[in-house]
C-alpha positions in Angstrom: -107.7 -203.3 10.3 -105.1 -204.4 7.9 -102.5 -202.4 9.9 -103.4 -204.3 13.0 -103.1 -207.7 11.1 -99.5 -206.4 9.7 -98.4 -205.8 13.4 -99.8 -209.2 14.5 -97.9 -210.8 11.6 -94.7 -209.0 12.5 -95.0 -210.0 16.1 -95.4 -213.8 15.2 -92.4 -213.6 12.8 -90.3 -212.1 15.5 -91.2 -214.9 17.9 -89.2 -217.4 15.6 -86.6 -214.9 14.7 -83.1 -215.2 16.0 -80.4 -212.8 14.7 -77.3 -214.4 13.4 -73.8 -213.1 14.5 -71.7 -212.5 11.5 -68.3 -214.1 11.0 -65.4 -212.6 12.8 -64.1 -209.4 11.2 -60.9 -210.9 10.5 -62.4 -213.7 8.5 -64.8 -211.3 6.7 -61.8 -209.2 5.6 -60.8 -212.1 3.5 -62.5 -212.1 0.0 -63.7 -215.6 0.2 -64.9 -215.2 3.8 -66.7 -212.0 2.8 -68.4 -213.9 -0.1 -69.4 -216.7 2.1 -70.7 -214.5 4.8 -72.8 -212.4 2.4 -74.2 -215.6 0.8 -75.0 -217.0 4.2 -76.6 -213.9 5.3 -78.7 -213.6 2.1 -80.2 -217.0 2.9 -81.6 -215.9 6.3 -85.3 -215.0 6.4 -85.5 -211.7 8.2 -88.9 -210.4 9.3 -90.0 -207.4 7.2 -90.7 -204.2 9.1 -93.7 -201.9 8.9 -93.6 -198.4 7.7 -96.7 -196.7 9.1 -97.9 -193.3 7.6 -100.9 -191.3 7.7 -102.3 -187.8 8.6 -101.5 -186.1 11.7 -103.5 -187.4 14.6 -104.7 -190.6 13.0 -103.1 -193.0 15.6 -99.7 -194.0 14.1 -97.7 -193.5 17.3 -100.5 -195.1 19.5 -100.5 -198.3 17.2 -96.7 -198.5 17.3 -96.6 -198.0 21.2 -99.2 -200.8 21.6 -97.2 -203.0 19.3 -93.9 -202.2 21.1 -95.5 -202.9 24.6 -97.1 -206.1 23.5 -94.5 -207.7 21.4 -92.7 -210.3 23.5 -89.2 -209.6 22.3 -86.1 -208.3 24.0 -83.8 -206.4 23.5 -86.1 -203.9 21.8 -85.9 -200.1 21.5 -88.3 -197.3 20.7 -87.1 -193.8 19.9 -87.8 -190.7 17.9 -86.1 -190.6 14.5 -84.3 -187.4 15.1 -82.9 -188.4 18.5 -81.9 -191.7 16.9 -80.0 -189.9 14.1 -78.2 -187.6 16.6 -77.2 -190.7 18.6 -75.8 -192.2 15.4 -73.8 -189.2 14.5 -72.5 -189.0 18.1 -71.4 -192.6 17.9 -69.8 -192.2 14.5 -67.8 -189.1 15.8 -66.7 -191.0 18.9 -65.2 -193.8 16.8 -63.4 -191.5 14.6 -62.0 -189.5 17.7 -61.0 -192.7 19.4 -59.3 -194.1 16.3 -57.4 -190.9 15.8 -56.4 -190.9 19.4 -55.2 -194.5 19.3 -53.5 -193.9 15.9 -55.4 -196.4 13.9 -57.6 -195.9 11.0 -61.4 -197.1 10.9 -62.4 -197.4 7.4 -66.0 -198.0 8.0 -67.4 -196.5 11.3 -71.0 -196.8 10.2 -70.6 -200.5 10.0 -69.2 -200.6 13.6 -72.3 -198.5 14.8 -74.7 -200.7 12.9 -73.3 -203.8 14.5 -73.4 -202.5 17.9 -77.0 -201.2 17.4 -78.1 -204.7 16.4 -76.5 -206.1 19.5 -78.3 -203.7 21.7 -81.9 -204.3 20.0 -83.4 -206.6 17.7 -86.5 -204.7 17.3 -86.1 -201.0 16.6 -89.3 -198.8 16.5 -88.7 -195.2 15.1 -91.4 -192.6 15.6 -91.6 -189.3 13.9 -89.8 -190.6 10.8 -90.4 -187.9 8.2 -90.2 -188.5 4.3 -90.7 -185.4 2.3 -92.0 -185.9 -1.2 -90.1 -183.8 -3.8 -92.2 -182.0 -6.3 -90.9 -180.5 -9.5 -90.2 -176.9 -9.1 -90.4 -174.0 -11.6 -87.4 -175.5 -13.5 -89.2 -178.4 -14.7 -87.8 -180.6 -17.5 -89.7 -178.6 -20.2 -87.8 -175.4 -18.9 -84.4 -177.2 -18.8 -85.0 -178.2 -22.4 -85.5 -174.5 -23.3 -82.1 -173.5 -21.7 -80.1 -176.1 -23.9 
């Protein structure tokens, strides 16, 4: 029940949220401009997302899909994590190729991709996001102490 309440709270927070366009890139390049932009953006209340986890088949995707269909927000996007990451890599590569072809250097293609994604969708629902818990292997801390 708590999960549904969290989705409802997020839905309500999204109703009153309006993303802020950053300052122009020319202005942000200036040190003072960057400071002011970061300071301004840090004051903005952004809705906190939801990280939903659980065993296989417990309904995580179903709940996310229900939320996605019911939330009254546009633009929004739902995509599988691996497809999303493939798209990100393709976009970064395209920016690098274009910058080389046009003989100019793009120092931060990830920032450009992130800005474009934010313009395309205010809400991003990622399915099949996998976090692998790392366990200590046979070379535990005690074993490494013996090697020294």
